[in-house]
N, C-alpha and C positions, 0 to 999 in steps of 0.2 A: 882452320882457315875455313873461310864463310865457303857455301855452298851456293854458289850465282844460279843465278833461274834469269830465262830475260823475257817474263813477266807472273803477279800474282795470278793474277784471271783464273791459272791450275789451281794453286792452291786454294782458292777461295770456289773455286767451282766442286773443287774435290771432297768441302766441308758441307759446303751445298745440298752434296748430293749423295753422300753418307747419311743426313737428316730424311732428307726425303725416303728415301730406300727405308728406312726406321718410320716412318708417318703411314708412308705405300701401306707396308705388313699390316701397323693396327688399324688401315682404313678395310683393309680385305675380311682381319676378322672382323671386325665388329659388322661389318655389309652382311660376313657368313650367316653370324650369331642373329643378325635381321633376320634375314633371308626362313635361317633353320626354326626364333618364333614363332614366327606370320605360318609355314607349315604343321605343325602343331598345335597349333591353334584354329589351320582351318581342318588339327583331324577333332573336333570335337571335342578333344576330352573332360569324360569326367574322373569325382575323386568323391567317397563315401564319408561322409561332415559327421558326428559324434550330436550335433548338436543340432541336429537338423533330425528334424523327423516328419515324415509321407503322412502319418497318421493312420487309421485304422478303420473298420465297419465292425460296427458289434451292433449283435441283434440281443434284445432280452425274447427270452419263447419263454410265454408264462404263461401255465395249469390255469383256469379256472372255473376245475369241473367245482359239482355240487360239494365234494369233498376240502371245498379248498375257505368253505363257510366254515367249517370248525371253530369251535371256539379255544382251544386253548395255546392257541397265541393270540393277543389281544389289540385290535378289539377280535380278530378272526384272520383266517392263514391266508387270505387274499392281503386283508390292508397292509397286513406284517410284511410281504411279500410287496406291497408296492412300496411301502417304507422305510426299505431295505434296499428296492434295485432304488430307487432317488439317489443313492451314497454313491452308491456307482456311476451313474451317471455325472455328476458330479463334477466329478474325477477326470473325467475325459479331456483330454486337450486341444483344442478351438481344431484341431484337422481332420480333431475324430468326426464320424458321423455313426449314429445309431439310431432303432429302429425298434418298435415291440411287435410283437404276435402272439395273439392269447388261441386255446387251445381248449376244447371240454369235445364233447362231442364231433369238432372238427376245429377247424384253423380258419385264422381267419389274420387281416393286419389291421392291429390297433392305433401303430402311427408309422407313417414312412419315412426309412431312412432320410438320414439330414443328421448337416453341423447345429442347428438350430438346436441345443438340450432343455432351452425354458418351453417349446412350443414339443417337446415330445414329455417332458415330463407334466404335461397339462394334459396330455393326451393317459400318461400313466396315471394320474391321479381321476380320471377316468371310467376308468376300468372295471366291468363290476363282473361276480360270479353268474353261473348260470348253472341249469339243472342239468347233467347228464352227466357224462359217459366221461373219462379219459383217451384223448384221439394223438398220447406222444408220435408217433412215424409223424403226420400230420402236422404236429405244430413246430416238427424240427425243420421236415423237409418244405416248410415253406419259410423257416427262419432262413434257410441254406440262402433259398434263391433268393429273398434279399440282401441278403448277406452278399453277394454277391450281383447283384445288380449297377454298382459302381464298380472297376479298377480301378489296378493301381495303388492297391490300396491292403493292409492285414487284414484278415475277416473272420471274426471271434461270433461264434452263435453262446450265450448264457443259456441254456435250458434248465425250467425251473417244479420240479411237478412232485405232490404230494400220493400220490397213488400207482395204480398198476394200467396197464396201456389194455384199451380191451376197449375198443373203437381206432374208426379211423379206413381209408383203404391205403394207405401205407404203412408197413411192418417197420417197425426199429430196423431193423435190419438191413435193406432196400435204405432209409435214410443213413445210416451210415455209409453203406457205400458211396450215396448220392452226396455225403460231406467231401469222402475221400478222394472220391473223382475232381471236386470244386475247391479242393487243398485248404479246409478250413478247419479248424476246431470246432469245439462243441463243448461246453463247461458246463458239467452237472452238478443242480444241487440238489438235493433230495429232502425235503420238509415233512419232519415226520416230530414223535415228545419218545422221553426215555421209557413212558407206558402204550397201554391202548386208550387210544381216541376215539370215543366212540360218535356216529353222525348219528345215527335215530336210529325205530326200529321198523322192521318192515308189517308189509301186511299181517301177515304172522306172531303178529305180536316181539319176535323175534333181532335183539339186537344189530346193528352192523357198521363194524368198527374201518376206522381209517386203516388204506391197507398200504403199505414203502414198497416197491418194487428197486432194489435196492441195486439187485443184481442188472436187468439191463441198465440205470442211468451208469454205470460204473463199469459195461459193456460200448456203451456212446462215449464217455472218457475217453476213456484208452486205444479204443479203435479210433478216432482225430485224430491222438494228441492233447486231448486237455485233459480234467482234475478233475475227479466227486467231492461233491463237499454233503457231509450233510449236516443239517441243521433240527436239534433238539429243541430249540426255544429262541423267542428274538433275542439274546446277546449275542448266541452263536451265528446269528442270520445274521447279525451287521458284522460282525468277522468275517463271515464267507464273503460280502460282499467287498472285505472294502481290502481281504485278500489278496483275492480274482483286481481289483483295480492297480493295484503293482504291482500285480502277478503279468499280467498281457505286456510282450513285446509287441513295440511296434518297426516297422522294416524303416532300415535305415537310409534319403534320399541319400541319390543318383546328382550330386551338386555340378553344375556343367563350369566348368573352370575355363573357358576359348578366352574372353576378356579378361585376362589374367595372364595371358601370352599375348595375345594382342599388345596390352598396354607395353608389358617390356621389349617387344619391337618396337611401340615411336619412340619409348628413349632411348634404347639405341640407335634408332635411324636418326635422330635430335644431335645422339652427340657424334654419331657419325658426323653431322653435319654439319657441329662444331668445331669438329679435326680438320674438314676440307675448303672450311669458311671463315672461321672464327679467328681467334687472334691467333698470329705463331700457327698462318691461313697457311698453304703450299701451295695453292695458288698465287701470284702476287698482281 
């Protein structure tokens, strides 16, 4: 037996209300998602991206004392050190800064910290040896100060010497404390030969040999989280600088991703707009 209704409007309205109720629920979900994405975006989220690097501040601290004129490296020790240092500078990334400090009886800046590798190499080429003693502490302290001059980058000092610390106002132990307080790694290179290297003769005719204080250089590297390398010829010196280049670690850059959330929020807003006013819209 057929069911009788006084009007079909009741059936139509029931079906319409069911569809409308479901769409209203989806609109609520879309609205909440949009608001949630915007809240996260305003929280300014960051994530570390492996492919993006902040770069580093690298300062080369080079011994230019009288013993660096020794010719066991060709044409002499200083020219060999400069040639190998160029390898390291040329291997640096665009975001890296590099500077040069030289030391003999005291320490001075040869090239200020800069991302312009070409200009720094030009300054490196012009460095000349001096007649003087070896102020390792002074050179290291000035290098640390330079490395700290630009913030938000990893800081590394590379110190090369062929002698014993016998001059300056800052001792190597004081320079080590300075490096540790500034969270700076110091890589050290001891420049020497397999045998004794004759530097010349003193006033009385006694031979003078180059002396390498490996103990101090090792202590500097170990206490600051760096590494010590011993060079005995030009080949090992080049290999050392290449090794340092591959060993340098850069800080992972914290990348801001708030725009991702704002873009997603905008997408959900337009989706909600389509459901509300587009094809099959609720509001007739």
